[in-house]
C-alpha positions in Angstrom: -34.4 -19.5 -4.1 -32.0 -21.0 -6.7 -31.1 -23.8 -4.2 -34.8 -24.8 -4.2 -34.6 -25.1 -8.0 -31.2 -27.0 -8.1 -31.5 -29.0 -4.9 -28.2 -27.4 -3.7 -28.0 -26.2 -0.1 -26.5 -22.8 0.7 -25.7 -21.2 4.1 -26.7 -17.5 3.6 -25.2 -16.6 6.9 -21.8 -17.0 5.2 -22.6 -13.7 3.5 -22.6 -11.8 6.8 -20.2 -14.1 8.8 -17.6 -14.8 6.0 -16.2 -17.8 7.8 -16.8 -20.4 5.1 -17.9 -21.0 1.5 -21.6 -21.2 2.4 -22.0 -24.1 0.1 -20.8 -22.2 -3.0 -17.6 -23.5 -4.6 -14.8 -21.1 -3.8 -17.4 -19.0 -1.9 -14.9 -17.7 0.7 -12.3 -16.4 -1.8 -15.1 -14.9 -4.0 -16.7 -13.2 -0.9 -13.3 -11.8 0.2 -12.8 -10.4 -3.3 -16.2 -8.7 -3.3 -15.7 -7.4 0.2 -12.2 -6.0 -0.7 -13.6 -4.2 -3.7 -16.7 -2.9 -2.0 -14.7 -1.6 1.0 -12.2 0.0 -1.4 -9.5 -1.9 0.5 -6.6 -2.2 -2.0 -4.5 -4.7 0.1 -7.5 -7.0 0.8 -8.6 -6.8 -2.9 -5.1 -7.6 -4.1 -4.8 -10.6 -1.8 -8.3 -11.8 -2.7 -7.7 -11.3 -6.4 -4.6 -13.5 -6.2 -6.6 -16.1 -4.2 -9.3 -16.2 -6.9 -6.7 -16.6 -9.6 -4.9 -19.3 -7.7 -8.2 -21.2 -7.0 -10.1 -20.6 -10.2 -7.8 -19.0 -12.9 -7.5 -15.6 -14.3 -10.6 -15.7 -16.5 -12.7 -16.6 -13.5 -11.2 -13.6 -11.6 -12.1 -11.3 -14.5 -15.7 -12.7 -14.6 -16.0 -12.3 -10.8 -14.8 -8.7 -11.0 -17.4 -8.0 -13.7 -20.2 -9.5 -11.6 -19.0 -7.5 -8.6 -19.0 -4.3 -10.6 -22.5 -5.0 -12.0 -24.0 -5.8 -8.7 -22.4 -2.8 -7.1 -24.1 -0.6 -9.7 -27.6 -2.1 -9.7 -28.7 -1.3 -6.2 -27.1 2.2 -6.4 -29.1 2.9 -9.6 -32.3 1.5 -8.0 -31.7 3.5 -4.8 -30.9 6.7 -6.6 -34.1 6.5 -8.6 -36.3 5.4 -5.7 -37.1 1.9 -7.1 -38.6 0.1 -4.1 -38.3 -3.6 -3.4 -41.4 -5.3 -4.9 -44.1 -6.2 -2.4 -43.8 -9.9 -3.3 -40.1 -9.8 -2.5 -40.7 -7.9 0.7 -42.9 -10.7 2.0 -40.7 -13.5 0.6 -37.5 -12.2 2.1 -38.8 -10.7 5.4 -37.6 -13.6 7.6 -34.2 -13.9 5.7 -33.6 -10.1 5.9 -34.3 -10.1 9.7 -32.2 -13.2 10.3 -29.2 -11.7 8.4 -29.7 -8.3 10.0 -30.1 -6.6 6.6 -32.6 -4.1 7.9 -29.8 -2.3 9.6 -28.7 -1.1 6.1 -32.1 0.7 5.5 -30.9 4.0 6.8 -33.4 6.7 6.4 -36.2 4.6 5.2 
């Protein structure tokens, strides 16, 4: 949706495929960093952390780590308290969620 506002084009398949930046500056190294952290893969996280520092600087790596930590916590809190996806967002994202195969993560729903 932000691309509609800014006029930028993003390839959201990069989120699942991980093969390119998806139209986001340094998207690949940032995605690798997030994936390493979320998978609790120390070696991948260390390599990705270095790649982020090399590409964007140490302050950007710290900012990225903070964003990853926050986004890792938000869905867990929502899931733990049973907060559902708003009806408007269900309808707006149905095609995208299907295209990206995200429904596979709705285990037990």
